[in-house]
C-alpha positions as CSV (number, residue, x, y, z in Angstrom):
1,M,-21.9,55.4,-20.4
2,N,-18.2,56.0,-19.8
3,Y,-17.4,52.4,-20.7
4,W,-19.0,52.9,-24.1
5,L,-17.1,56.1,-24.7
6,I,-13.8,54.3,-23.8
7,I,-14.7,51.3,-26.1
8,F,-15.6,53.5,-29.1
9,G,-12.6,55.8,-28.4
10,M,-10.2,52.8,-28.4
11,G,-11.8,51.4,-31.6
12,F,-11.5,54.8,-33.3
13,V,-7.8,55.1,-32.3
14,T,-7.1,51.5,-33.4
15,F,-8.9,52.0,-36.7
16,G,-7.3,55.4,-37.3
17,T,-3.7,54.1,-36.7
18,R,-4.3,51.3,-39.3
19,L,-6.1,53.4,-41.8
20,L,-3.8,56.5,-41.7
21,P,-0.7,54.8,-43.3
22,I,-2.9,53.3,-46.0
23,V,-4.5,56.6,-46.9
24,L,-1.2,58.5,-46.8
25,L,0.9,55.9,-48.7
26,E,-1.7,55.5,-51.4
27,R,-0.6,58.7,-53.0
28,I,3.2,58.2,-52.5
29,E,5.3,56.0,-54.7
30,I,7.4,53.9,-52.4
31,P,11.0,53.4,-53.7
32,F,11.9,49.8,-54.6
33,V,14.6,49.6,-52.0
34,I,12.1,50.4,-49.2
35,Q,9.6,47.9,-50.7
36,R,12.3,45.2,-50.7
37,A,13.3,46.1,-47.1
38,L,9.7,45.9,-45.9
39,R,9.5,42.3,-47.0
40,F,11.7,41.4,-44.1
41,V,9.6,43.0,-41.4
42,P,7.2,40.1,-40.8
43,P,10.0,37.5,-40.4
44,A,11.9,39.9,-38.1
45,V,8.9,40.5,-35.9
46,L,8.1,36.8,-35.8
47,S,11.7,36.0,-34.9
48,A,11.6,38.6,-32.1
49,I,8.5,37.0,-30.6
50,I,9.7,33.4,-30.9
51,L,13.4,33.5,-30.0
52,P,13.0,34.6,-26.4
53,E,10.4,31.8,-25.9
54,L,13.0,29.3,-27.2
55,V,16.1,30.3,-25.3
56,L,14.8,31.8,-22.0
57,R,13.7,29.6,-19.1
58,D,12.6,31.4,-15.9
59,G,14.2,34.6,-17.3
60,A,17.7,33.1,-17.7
61,L,19.4,32.1,-20.9
62,D,19.2,28.3,-21.4
63,L,21.0,26.8,-24.4
64,S,21.4,23.3,-22.9
65,L,20.1,20.0,-24.2
66,G,17.6,20.1,-21.3
67,N,15.7,22.9,-23.0
68,A,12.9,21.1,-24.8
69,R,11.5,24.2,-26.4
70,L,14.9,25.0,-28.0
71,I,15.4,21.5,-29.3
72,A,11.8,21.4,-30.7
73,G,12.3,24.8,-32.3
74,V,15.5,23.6,-34.0
75,I,13.6,20.5,-35.2
76,A,10.8,22.7,-36.5
77,A,13.2,25.0,-38.2
78,L,14.9,22.1,-40.0
79,V,11.5,20.8,-41.1
80,A,10.5,24.2,-42.4
81,W,13.8,24.6,-44.2
82,R,13.6,21.2,-45.9
83,T,9.9,21.0,-46.7
84,K,8.7,24.6,-46.9
85,N,5.4,23.3,-45.6
86,V,3.9,25.4,-42.8
87,V,1.4,22.8,-41.6
88,L,4.0,20.0,-41.4
89,T,6.4,22.3,-39.6
90,I,3.8,23.2,-37.0
91,A,2.8,19.5,-36.5
92,I,6.3,18.2,-36.3
93,G,7.4,21.0,-34.0
94,M,4.4,20.5,-31.6
95,I,4.9,16.7,-31.6
96,A,8.6,17.2,-30.8
97,L,7.8,19.6,-28.0
98,W,5.3,17.3,-26.4
99,V,7.7,14.3,-26.7
100,L,10.7,16.2,-25.5
101,S,8.8,17.8,-22.6
102,A,7.7,14.3,-21.4
103,I,11.3,13.0,-21.7
104,V,13.2,15.9,-20.3
105,R,11.2,16.4,-17.1
């Protein structure tokens, strides 16, 4: 019984934290400056997640040519910049990572 209470409690808290801003902000007119700034939140969060995976190896900074993840990330960023195609970017980035991982080791 305690497990069910915990599960429902966690679901309620999760649902509440997502619903509360929607309910509160529905009645407030958000200034244009803040709306424009909020557009940058997803890329900033994604960058904060991805960058450490690219530049850290075993907890240490690795910016060398032996870092296959970093090189594959740079290749993927160039593909994304030139083509603006998400699927192609992921495909080329993964292929680059697999090939470079096989070569570098």
